[in-house]
N, C-alpha and C positions, 0 to 999 in steps of 0.2 A: 726336349725333355730338360727340365730344370735340375741342376745339380745343387746340392747343399754341402757345405763343409761341416764336418763334425770332428771333435777332438777325441783321440783314441789313446788308450793305455792298455797294457795287457801282459800276458805271459810272454816274456822275452822282449818286451817293448819298454825299455827303460825310460825313454823320454816321451812326453806328450807329442803325438804325431797328428797332423791334420790330414784327413782323407776326404775325398769328394764322392758322394753317392747320389744316385737319382732320387729326387724327392718323392717319387711315386714307387720306390723300390720296397723290397722286403728286408727284414732284419738280417737275414742271411747274406744280403748284399754287402753288409758292413765287413764281414769276413772276406768276401771276394775282393772288395776294394782294398782292404788292408794288404792282402797277398799281392795284388797288382802293383802296389806301391813298393814292393820288395820286402815287406815285413815277413820275417820268418815265423810262420805259424805251423806247428806240426800237424801232420795229417793223420797220425795214428790214434788219436783220441777225439772224442766229441768236443768241439769248441762251442762255448756258450757266449752270449752277449748280455751284458747288464748295463743299465743306466747307472750313473754315479750314485753311490750310497744306497742302491737298491738291494734288498735282501734276496730277491728271486731273479733268475735269468729271464730274459724276454723270450717269447715264442718266436722261433726262427722263421716261421711262416707268416707272421703278422706283418702288416704294412708298417713302414717307418712311422707314418702318421698315427696309426692306431697304437703303436708302441710308445709314442710320445717323443720320438727322435725328430728333432728339427734342427735348423741352422744353429751351429755352435753348441749342440748338445755334447755332453761329456759321457763317453761310453767306454766299456771295458770288455775285452775279449780274453777268455781264459779257458783252460781245460779243467781246472780244479773247481768243484762246486763250492768249496769252503776253504779258507786259509786258516790254519791253526796259528793264532797269534799268541805268543808268550811275552809277558812283560815282567821284568824284574825291577823291584824298587826296594832299596835297603836290603833287608834279609827276607823279603817276601817275593813270591812268584805267583802270578795269576795267568790263566790261559782261557781263551775264548775263541770260538769259530766265527770268523767274519766272512761275508761275501767278498770276492776278490775286488769288487768295485768300491769297497769301503775306503774312505780317505784316511790318511794319517791323522787328520784333524778329528775324525770320528773315533778312531782307535784311542787317541790321546784323551778325549772326553771320557771314554769308557774307563781308561786306566786311572784318570784323576779321581773319578767317582769310586772305583773299586778300591783304591788305596786311601781314600778319605782325605785327599788333599783339599785344603781350603782354596777359595778363588785366588787369593794372593799367591799361595804356594804353587798352584797350577800354572800361573803365568810365568813363574820362575823356573819351570822344568820343561824338558823336551824329551821326545823319544829319539833314542840313538840305537842304530842297529848293533846288536851284540857283537863284541869283539872287533869293533871298528870305531871310527870317529865320525861316521856318516850319520847325519841327521836329516832325513827326508823332509821336504816341505809339506805343509798341511794339506795341499791339494794332490799329493801323490797317492795313487791307488795302491793299497797294500798288496794286491795281486801282482803288481809290476815288480815287486821285490823278490818274487819266488816263482819257480816253475814246477810243473808236474814232473815227476810223481811226488816231489817233496811236499809241496802245498803247505809250507810252514815258514814262519818268520819270527825272529826273536828280537826284542827291544829291551834296552835298559832305560828306565825313566831317570834322567840325570839333570842336575842343576845346569841352567844356562850360565855362560860366563858372565860375571859381574864386572862392570867397570867402576872401579873405586877412584874417586878423585875429588 
């Protein structure tokens, strides 16, 4: 039975983790493989699996092939069906529900558009977690920054440091 490696992020999984699953397995095998690797995934609520930047979770009984999961696919496991994302910019606040598999890059594009930033201004700003100095990379899944039952994350849209010289 051939194994494939996939990249996993999720509820309580702060870093991208590589897991191996049987290529002819089911979507639910992703959760089993994650637990076998020692990832702490709670048992008390339904855990869903998403493809990166997909709005809807995958059918847990679908084959990996049918679901579109192949070698080096980026997937997300989470208990929250949506993450309430709040972005503050200057004196304005906008909120939008995202799938947990949405990347910070996708959230940033939404925020740039919502606040009417020009292309130049957008490149000079970054999302920073509220009340922190942490600026997650564009490929981080928003769901990896929160856990159930909270299912929410807050960002400030801030200027990037400028090097004058």
